[in-house]
MILUM-561627 format. One line per 2 residues: for each residue x, y, z of N, C-alpha, C, CB. Coordinates in steps of 0.2 Angstrom, whole numbers, plus 2048, in hexadecimal, padded with zeros to 3 digits. Glycine has a CB too. Layout:
# residues N
X:Y:Z:X:Y:Z:X:Y:Z:X:Y:Z  ...
# end
This chain:
# residues 126
1CE:711:B3E:1CB:710:B45:1C7:709:B44:1C5:716:B49  1CC:707:B4B:1C7:6FE:B4F:1C5:701:B54:1CB:6F6:B53
1BF:6FD:B54:1BC:6FD:B5A:1BB:6F5:B5D:1B6:701:B5A  1BC:6F4:B63:1BE:6EF:B65:1B8:6ED:B6B:1C5:6EF:B67
1B5:6E7:B6B:1AD:6E9:B70:1AF:6DE:B73:1A2:6EC:B68  1B1:6DF:B78:1B3:6D7:B7A:1AD:6D5:B7F:1BB:6D6:B7E
1AA:6CF:B7E:1A5:6CB:B83:1A8:6C5:B83:19E:6C9:B81  1A3:6C0:B89:1A6:6BB:B8A:1A7:6B8:B8F:1A8:6BC:B88
1A8:6BE:B94:1AC:6BC:B9B:1A7:6BB:BA1:1B1:6C4:B9E  1A9:6BA:BA4:1A3:6B7:BAB:1A6:6B4:BB0:19D:6B0:BA8
1A3:6AF:BB6:1A6:6AC:BBA:1A4:6A4:BB9:1A4:6B0:BC0  1AA:69F:BBC:1AA:699:BBA:1AE:699:BBE:1AB:697:BB4
1AD:68F:BC2:1B2:68C:BC4:1B8:688:BC3:1AF:68A:BC7  1BC:688:BC3:1C4:686:BC4:1C3:680:BBF:1C7:682:BCD
1C5:67F:BBB:1C3:67B:BB5:1BF:67C:BAF:1C2:676:BB8  1BB:67F:BB0:1B7:682:BAC:1BA:686:BA6:1B3:685:BB0
1B3:687:BA1:1B6:68B:B99:1B2:692:B99:1B2:685:B90  1B6:694:B94:1B3:69B:B94:1B6:69C:B8B:1B7:6A1:B9C
1B0:6A1:B87:1B4:6A2:B82:1B1:6AA:B81:1B4:69C:B7B  1B7:6AC:B80:1B6:6B3:B7E:1B5:6B6:B78:1B9:6B6:B80
1B2:6BB:B75:1B1:6BE:B6F:1B2:6C7:B6F:1AB:6BB:B6D  1B6:6C9:B69:1B9:6CF:B6B:1B6:6D1:B61:1C3:6CE:B6E
1AF:6D5:B61:1AD:6D7:B5C:1B1:6DD:B58:1A8:6D9:B5E  1B2:6DE:B54:1B8:6E3:B52:1B4:6E7:B4B:1C1:6DE:B4E
1B6:6EC:B4C:1B3:6F2:B46:1B8:6F2:B42:1B2:6F9:B48  1B7:6F6:B3A:1BD:6F8:B37:1C0:6F5:B32:1C1:6F8:B3A
1C0:6F8:B2B:1BF:6F2:B24:1C7:6F0:B23:1BC:6F7:B1D  1CD:6F1:B28:1D1:6ED:B26:1D3:6E8:B2C:1D7:6F1:B22
1CF:6E4:B2E:1CE:6E1:B35:1D4:6DB:B33:1C5:6DD:B36  1D3:6D8:B2C:1D9:6D2:B2B:1DF:6D4:B2C:1D9:6CF:B24
1E2:6DB:B2B:1E8:6DD:B2B:1ED:6DB:B31:1E8:6E4:B2B  1E6:6DD:B36:1EA:6E0:B3E:1ED:6D7:B41:1E2:6E4:B46
1F0:6DA:B47:1F3:6D5:B49:1ED:6D8:B51:1FE:6D4:B49  1EC:6D2:B55:1E8:6D0:B59:1E8:6CC:B5F:1E4:6CF:B57
1E7:6CE:B65:1EA:6CA:B6B:1E6:6CB:B70:1F1:6CB:B6E  1E5:6C7:B75:1E1:6C9:B7A:1E7:6C8:B81:1DA:6C5:B79
1E5:6CE:B85:1E8:6D0:B8B:1E3:6CF:B90:1EB:6D6:B8B  1EA:6CD:B97:1E5:6CE:B9D:1E8:6D1:BA3:1E3:6C7:BA0
1E4:6D5:BA6:1E8:6D8:BAD:1E4:6D6:BB4:1E9:6E1:BAC  1E7:6D4:BB8:1E2:6D2:BBF:1E7:6D7:BC5:1E1:6C7:BC1
1E1:6D7:BC8:1E3:6DD:BCD:1EA:6DE:BCF:1DF:6DC:BD2  1ED:6E4:BCF:1F4:6E4:BD3:1F9:6E0:BCF:1F3:6E2:BDA
1F7:6DE:BC9:1FC:6DB:BC3:1FD:6DF:BBE:1F9:6D5:BBF  204:6DE:BBB:203:6E1:BB3:1FF:6DE:BAF:20A:6E2:BAE
1FD:6E1:BA9:1FB:6DE:BA2:1FF:6D8:BA0:1FC:6E3:B9C  1FC:6D3:B9F:1FE:6CD:B9C:1FB:6CB:B96:1FF:6C8:BA0
201:6CB:B90:1FE:6C8:B89:1FE:6C1:B8B:204:6CA:B81  1F7:6BF:B88:1F5:6B8:B89:1F5:6B4:B82:1EC:6B7:B8D
1F2:6B8:B7E:1F4:6B3:B78:1F4:6B8:B72:1EE:6AD:B76  1F7:6B8:B6B:1F6:6BB:B68:1F5:6B8:B5F:1FA:6BF:B6A
1F1:6BB:B5A:1F1:6B9:B54:1F4:6BD:B4F:1EA:6B9:B51  1F6:6BD:B4B:1FB:6C0:B47:1F5:6BF:B3F:205:6BC:B48
1F5:6C6:B3B:1F2:6C7:B34:1F2:6BF:B32:1F7:6CC:B2D  1F8:6BC:B31:1F9:6B5:B2D:1F6:6AE:B31:201:6B4:B2B
1F2:6B1:B37:1F0:6AB:B3C:1F5:6A9:B42:1F0:6A5:B38  1FB:6AA:B40:1FF:6A6:B45:1FE:6A9:B4C:207:6A7:B44
200:6A6:B50:1FE:6A5:B57:202:6A6:B5B:1FD:69F:B59  202:6A8:B62:207:6A9:B67:203:6A8:B6C:20C:6B0:B68
206:6A3:B76:201:6A6:B7A:206:6A5:B7F:1F9:6A2:B7B  206:6A7:B86:208:6A8:B8A:209:6A2:B8E:206:6AC:B8D
211:69F:B92:20F:698:B93:20B:695:B98:215:695:B94  207:69A:B9D:203:69B:BA1:1FD:695:B9D:201:6A2:BA1
1FB:698:B97:1F6:696:B95:1F6:690:B8F:1F4:69C:B94  1FB:692:B8C:1FE:68B:B87:1FB:684:B8A:206:68B:B87
1F6:680:B83:1F2:67C:B85:1EB:67D:B87:1F5:679:B87  1EB:682:B8B:1E3:683:B8D:1E0:687:B8A:1E3:685:B94
1E4:68F:B86:1DF:693:B83:1E1:693:B7B:1DF:69A:B88  1DC:694:B78:1DD:695:B70:1DA:69B:B6E:1DA:68F:B6C
1DF:69F:B6A:1DA:6A4:B66:1DC:6A4:B5E:1DC:6AB:B69  1D4:6A6:B5E:1D4:6A6:B55:1D0:6AC:B54:1D0:69F:B51
1CE:6AD:B4E:1CB:6B1:B4B:1C5:6AF:B46:1CE:6B4:B49  1C0:6B3:B44:1BD:6B3:B3E:1BE:6B8:B3A:1B7:6B1:B3F
1C1:6B9:B34:1C1:6C0:B31:1BB:6C2:B2E:1C5:6C0:B2B  1B7:6BF:B2C:1B1:6BF:B29:1AC:6C4:B2E:1AF:6B7:B28
1AC:6C0:B34:1A7:6C4:B39:1AB:6C9:B3E:1A2:6BF:B3D  1B2:6CA:B3B:1B7:6CD:B40:1B7:6CF:B46:1B8:6D2:B3E
1B6:6C6:B48:1B5:6C6:B50:1BA:6C1:B52:1AD:6C3:B52  1BF:6C2:B58:1C4:6C1:B5C:1C2:6B9:B62:1C6:6C8:B5F
1C4:6B4:B62:1C2:6B2:B67:1C7:6AE:B6C:1BE:6AE:B65  1C5:6AD:B73:1CC:6AA:B75:1C7:6A4:B78:1D3:6B1:B7C
1CA:69F:B77:1C5:698:B7C:1CA:695:B82:1C3:690:B75  1C7:697:B85:1CC:695:B8E:1C8:68E:B90:1CA:69E:B96
1CD:68A:B90:1C9:685:B94:1D0:683:B9A:1C7:67D:B8D  1CD:67E:BA0:1D2:67C:BA4:1D2:682:BA9:1D7:67B:BA1
1CE:689:BAB:1CE:68D:BAE:1D2:68D:BB5:1C9:68E:BAE  1D7:68F:BB8:1DA:692:BBD:1D8:698:BC1:1DF:693:BBC
1D8:698:BC7:1D5:69D:BCA:1DC:6A2:BC6:1D4:69C:BD2  1E0:6A1:BC6:1E6:6A7:BC4:1E4:6A9:BBC:1F1:6A3:BC5
1DF:6A6:BB9:1DE:6AA:BB4:1D9:6AF:BB4:1DD:6A8:BB0  1D6:6B1:BBB:1D2:6B6:BBC:1D4:6BE:BBB:1D0:6B5:BC4
1D2:6C0:BB6:1D5:6C9:BB3:1D0:6CB:BAF:1DC:6CB:BAF  1D1:6D1:BAE:1CD:6D5:BA9:1D2:6D2:BA1:1CF:6E0:BAC
1CE:6D1:B9E:1CF:6CE:B97:1CE:6D2:B92:1CB:6C9:B95  1D2:6D4:B8E:1D4:6DA:B89:1D5:6D7:B83:1D9:6DE:B8C
1CF:6DA:B7E:1D3:6D7:B75:1D5:6E1:B74:1C8:6D1:B6C  1DB:6DF:B70:1DE:6E2:B6C:1E1:6E2:B66:1E1:6E3:B6F
1E3:6E7:B61:1E4:6E7:B5C:1EB:6EC:B58:1DE:6E8:B5A  1ED:6EA:B54:1F2:6EE:B52:1F2:6ED:B4B:1F9:6EC:B56
1F0:6F4:B48:1F0:6F5:B3F:1F9:6F1:B3C:1F1:700:B3D  1F9:6EB:B3B:1FE:6E9:B38:203:6E5:B3D:202:6EE:B34
209:6E4:B3B:20C:6DD:B3D:20F:6E1:B45:214:6DA:B36  20F:6DC:B4A:213:6DE:B4F:219:6D8:B51:20C:6DF:B55
220:6DC:B51:226:6DA:B51:226:6D2:B56:22A:6E1:B54  229:6CC:B54:228:6C6:B57:229:6C9:B60:22D:6BE:B54
22F:6CD:B60:231:6CD:B68:22B:6D2:B6C:239:6D1:B69  226:6D4:B68:224:6D9:B6C:219:6D7:B6B:228:6E3:B67
21A:6D1:B6A:212:6CC:B69:20F:6CE:B71:214:6C0:B68  212:6CD:B76:20E:6CE:B7B:211:6D5:B7F:20D:6C6:B80
213:6D9:B7D:213:6DF:B7F:20E:6E4:B7D:219:6E2:B7E  209:6E6:B83:203:6E9:B82:207:6F0:B7E:1FF:6E9:B8A
20B:6F4:B7E:20E:6F9:B7C:20D:6FA:B74:214:6F9:B7F  20C:6F2:B72:20C:6F1:B6B:208:6F1:B67:20F:6EC:B69
201:6F3:B6B:1F9:6F2:B67:1F6:6F9:B68:1F3:6EC:B6A  1F3:6FC:B63:1F1:703:B64:1EA:702:B67:1F1:708:B5C
1E5:6FD:B64:1E0:6FC:B65:1DE:6F9:B6B:1DE:6FA:B60  1DA:6FA:B70:1D8:6F7:B76:1CD:6F6:B75:1DC:6FE:B7F
1CE:6F0:B78:1C6:6F0:B7B:1C6:6F3:B81:1C3:6EA:B7C  1BF:6F2:B86:1C0:6F5:B8C:1BE:6EF:B90:1BB:6FC:B8E
1C1:6E8:B8F:1C0:6E3:B92:1BA:6DE:B93:1C3:6E5:B96  1BC:6D9:B96:1B8:6D5:B98:1B9:6D1:B9F:1B7:6D2:B93
1B7:6CF:BA4:1B9:6CD:BAB:1B8:6C5:BAB:1B5:6D0:BB1  1BC:6C2:BAF:1BE:6BD:BAE:1BF:6BA:BB4:1C2:6BD:BAB
1B9:6B7:BB9:1BB:6B4:BBE:1BA:6AD:BBF:1B9:6B6:BC3  1C0:6AA:BC3:1C0:6A2:BC3:1C2:6A1:BCB:1C7:69E:BBD
1BD:69E:BCB:1BB:69C:BD4:1BF:694:BD6:1B1:69A:BD6  1C1:692:BDB:1C5:68D:BDD:1BF:688:BDF:1CC:68F:BE2
# end
């Protein structure tokens, strides 16, 4: 059982930065595949960034070079550093986890992740 609690969302002007955090419980945190998803009103959930248990990362093309995913296995915290934010980044952001590896072709498929946080809202104004 894993409990995920996100924080760090808020309102920011275009060009600004935010850092999202996700505090996780669970004794086998280090073996989990984790990711950040987002969902804007009227749109499907989008995989933004993923990080595997070995630390390898992937990013959606829309955020490459602007967002950075990282994790601290000691504090069991997942991060998403978001720079150069754009209005189109406005969405609810979710921290997700899967107990084990996720196939490369499914890294940004929301159905591949069993545990979801409650979400944190990010609003970027122009």
